[in-house]
VEXZADO-32579 format. One line per 4 residues: number of its first residue (from 1); their letters; for each residue y, z, x of C-alpha. Coordinates in steps of 0.5 Angstrom, whole numbers. Layout:
N
NUM) A) Y,Z,X  ...
***
This chain:
401
1) MTSS) 122,174,148  127,169,151  135,171,153  137,164,156
5) GEAI) 134,156,156  137,150,159  141,147,154  139,141,151
9) TCPF) 145,135,151  147,133,144  152,128,144  150,127,136
13) DFSK) 154,120,135  146,117,132  149,112,126  144,108,125
17) ALEF) 145,107,116  142,113,113  136,115,118  134,121,121
21) DPTL) 139,123,128  132,122,133  135,128,137  135,133,131
25) AALM) 128,131,128  126,133,136  130,139,136  126,141,129
29) ARES) 120,139,132  121,145,137  118,152,136  123,155,136
33) ITRI) 131,156,136  134,151,143  140,151,147  144,146,145
37) RLPY) 151,143,149  155,139,145  161,135,147  166,139,146
41) GDAD) 167,147,148  166,150,154  160,153,152  153,152,150
45) AWLV) 150,154,143  143,157,139  141,152,134  137,154,128
49) TGFE) 134,148,124  129,151,119  132,152,113  129,161,112
53) GVRQ) 133,160,120  139,158,116  140,161,110  139,168,115
57) VTTD) 144,166,119  149,165,114  147,170,110  147,176,117
61) QRFS) 154,179,118  153,180,125  154,172,126  161,171,124
65) RAGI) 165,165,123  171,169,125  169,171,131  170,164,134
69) MGFD) 176,163,133  182,164,140  175,161,143  174,153,146
73) YPRL) 167,153,142  162,148,142  163,142,137  163,135,135
77) TPEP) 171,134,135  177,135,140  181,138,137  178,144,132
81) IVSP) 178,142,125  178,149,122  185,154,121  185,161,124
85) ESIN) 187,162,116  182,157,113  176,160,108  171,157,112
89) VMDP) 172,162,118  174,168,114  168,173,114  166,177,108
93) PHST) 170,182,106  177,177,108  173,171,104  170,174,99
97) RLRR) 177,175,96  179,167,96  174,165,94  175,169,88
101) LASQ) 181,168,88  180,160,88  174,161,84  179,162,78
105) AFAK) 181,154,80  174,150,80  171,155,73  167,151,68
109) RHVE) 173,149,63  178,148,68  173,142,71  171,139,64
113) LMRR) 179,138,64  179,134,71  173,131,69  177,128,63
117) KIVR) 181,125,68  176,122,74  172,118,68  178,116,66
121) LADT) 180,113,73  172,111,75  172,106,69  180,104,71
125) LLDE) 177,102,78  171,99,75  175,94,70  179,93,76
129) MAEQ) 172,90,81  169,87,74  176,83,73  177,81,80
133) GPPA) 169,79,80  163,79,85  163,80,91  167,86,92
137) DLVQ) 166,91,96  164,98,92  168,102,98  174,99,97
141) HLSN) 175,100,90  170,106,88  169,109,93  175,111,96
145) RLPQ) 179,110,92  176,116,86  175,122,91  183,120,93
149) QTIY) 186,120,87  182,125,84  184,130,90  191,128,90
153) DVLG) 191,128,84  189,135,81  193,137,88  199,134,84
157) IPRE) 201,131,91  206,126,88  203,119,89  208,116,94
161) DWPR) 205,120,99  198,119,98  197,114,103  200,119,109
165) MQEY) 195,124,107  189,119,107  192,117,115  192,124,117
169) AHQL) 186,127,115  182,120,118  185,122,124  184,130,124
173) LATG) 176,127,123  176,122,129  171,124,134  174,120,140
177) QDGR) 176,124,146  183,121,146  185,123,139  186,131,140
181) ETAA) 193,130,141  194,126,135  190,131,130  193,136,132
185) NAKA) 200,133,129  195,131,124  193,138,123  200,141,123
189) RLRE) 204,135,119  200,137,114  201,145,113  207,144,113
193) YFGE) 207,138,107  203,144,104  208,150,106  213,146,103
197) LIQE) 209,144,97  208,151,95  215,152,94  216,147,90
201) RRRT) 209,150,85  212,156,84  219,155,83  217,149,78
205) PGKD) 209,150,77  206,145,73  198,143,71  196,141,77
209) LISG) 192,146,82  196,148,86  200,151,81  194,154,78
213) LAAA) 192,156,85  199,160,86  198,164,80  191,166,80
217) KDGE) 190,173,80  185,178,82  189,185,79  195,186,84
221) DAFD) 191,180,89  194,173,90  195,168,96  201,168,100
225) DQEL) 204,162,101  200,160,109  193,162,106  194,157,100
229) AVMA) 197,152,104  191,151,109  187,152,102  190,145,100
233) LTLV) 188,143,107  182,144,107  181,142,99  184,135,101
237) LSGQ) 179,136,107  172,137,103  175,132,97  176,125,101
241) DTAT) 170,127,106  164,130,102  165,127,95  168,120,98
245) CQIS) 161,119,103  157,121,99  158,116,93  157,110,99
249) NISY) 152,114,101  149,114,95  151,108,93  147,104,98
253) LLLT) 139,107,97  139,106,89  142,98,91  137,99,98
257) RPEL) 131,102,94  129,99,87  125,104,84  131,110,85
261) MKHL) 135,104,81  131,104,76  129,111,75  135,112,73
265) RSRP) 136,105,69  131,108,64  131,116,65  140,116,66
269) ETLT) 140,124,63  136,126,71  142,124,74  143,131,77
273) DVLN) 137,132,79  137,125,83  143,126,85  141,133,88
277) EMLR) 135,130,90  139,124,94  144,130,97  139,133,100
281) IIPF) 136,128,104  142,124,107  145,126,113  152,126,110
285) RKGV) 155,128,117  152,128,124  150,135,128  152,140,126
289) GIPR) 159,144,123  163,150,125  158,155,129  158,163,129
293) VALE) 158,168,134  153,174,134  157,181,134  152,184,137
297) DVEF) 145,182,141  141,179,135  133,178,137  132,172,132
301) DGVL) 126,168,132  123,171,139  130,169,142  134,174,144
305) IRAG) 141,172,142  145,175,146  153,179,144  159,173,144
309) DFVH) 153,168,145  155,162,140  150,159,134  150,154,131
313) VSYL) 146,152,124  144,145,121  144,144,114  141,137,116
317) TANR) 134,139,118  134,145,113  134,141,108  127,137,110
321) DAER) 124,144,111  117,141,111  115,149,109  120,149,104
325) YQDP) 119,141,100  112,138,100  114,131,104  121,133,106
329) GTID) 122,126,108  121,122,102  127,122,95  123,124,90
333) PERP) 126,124,84  121,128,81  121,133,84  122,139,83
337) SAPH) 129,143,82  130,147,89  137,148,92  139,144,98
341) MTFG) 145,146,103  148,141,103  154,143,100  153,150,106
345) WGGH) 150,156,104  151,164,103  160,165,104  160,159,106
349) RCIA) 158,155,101  164,150,99  168,153,92  169,146,90
353) VPLA) 162,144,88  163,143,81  167,139,83  165,134,87
357) MAEL) 158,134,82  162,132,77  166,126,81  158,124,84
361) EVAV) 156,125,77  161,120,74  162,114,79  154,113,80
365) GRLV) 153,115,72  158,110,70  158,105,75  149,103,74
369) ERFP) 151,104,67  157,99,67  153,94,73  146,94,70
373) NLGL) 144,87,75  148,91,81  145,87,87  149,88,95
377) AVPP) 151,82,96  150,82,105  142,84,107  142,92,108
381) EDVH) 143,91,116  148,87,115  153,93,112  157,96,117
385) WDTE) 158,104,119  162,109,121  162,110,127  169,114,129
389) TIRR) 168,120,126  163,126,124  162,123,119  155,118,115
393) FPLE) 157,113,111  158,105,110  165,102,112  164,97,107
397) LPVT) 159,96,101  159,88,99  156,88,91  156,83,87
401) W) 153,83,79
***
């Protein structure tokens, strides 16, 4: 059993279309977990890549997310994205309490009401694209606007505030070394904004998600203002981050893999299963996310992880684990349904998954149905991809029909 090792420098800056990062592929091939060094933070970290290993780390309370706060932990962005009060860095039972309250807002009946709004919005956006005529940028017409407008609308953010919400979110997700002060300012502005909005909603509740979260109760338990402000900030970031990127990424795959598009057109009832298969394989981000810290010495995969060591997991590699998925690098629309880790795992699985899946089902379903002859308007190699943030997605997706 080993307790140390020379760290491998991992910039995790690979941005070539939706190809898998060769650095991650090489780390997957190693026999045990690996010591890595990321661009920011004053310490190295262990990296766990296998599905079972990731499952163990994300469900073992000896590995703490809350314990990273106050440290310059290893990460990909100059400014830590998360706030200390965020549900993303809480451990059970504190996170369990907030998740239980928040889950009320994402109950099936609420999401079905949201879905109706998403359908109306998607049809409006696609009407506008059709009226403009080809070629059109699918990112501009659908991928950016649908998730952003959905989460802003669902949260009850006034329309005139939408542009600055978008700008703050982009600043917070940037990876450039000179962006730390800008990112910290963006986070502070977002928290201040939601603090004021929450006070307003407590005085005059509406039918929006913030009003719903403010009213959520479990016995006598409820969100306080600070918890609610951070929850709203988290939802704005995840609402733009995941769904925006994935609508574009999924559309790109459908446009460059004719057999997938043909399958969906001939068997629309398989939409959700096919979406999950594409979500499994898409490298939706670069490298890793938020680490955990070991609260005590833990023997793991032949390695001694010492108390105080940081541990990163890769959902991207777990989703391609050959011990769990047959031929894991292939998109198989007929693959038997099996849970993937794109939305996280365990106590930190994204609470807004029902909303995200509703957005993806509506966006992709309506696009495929309404534009039967949709195709890329440029060669795939001419599509431009994001290189400035931790996300993987096409900046533009010119289409024709």
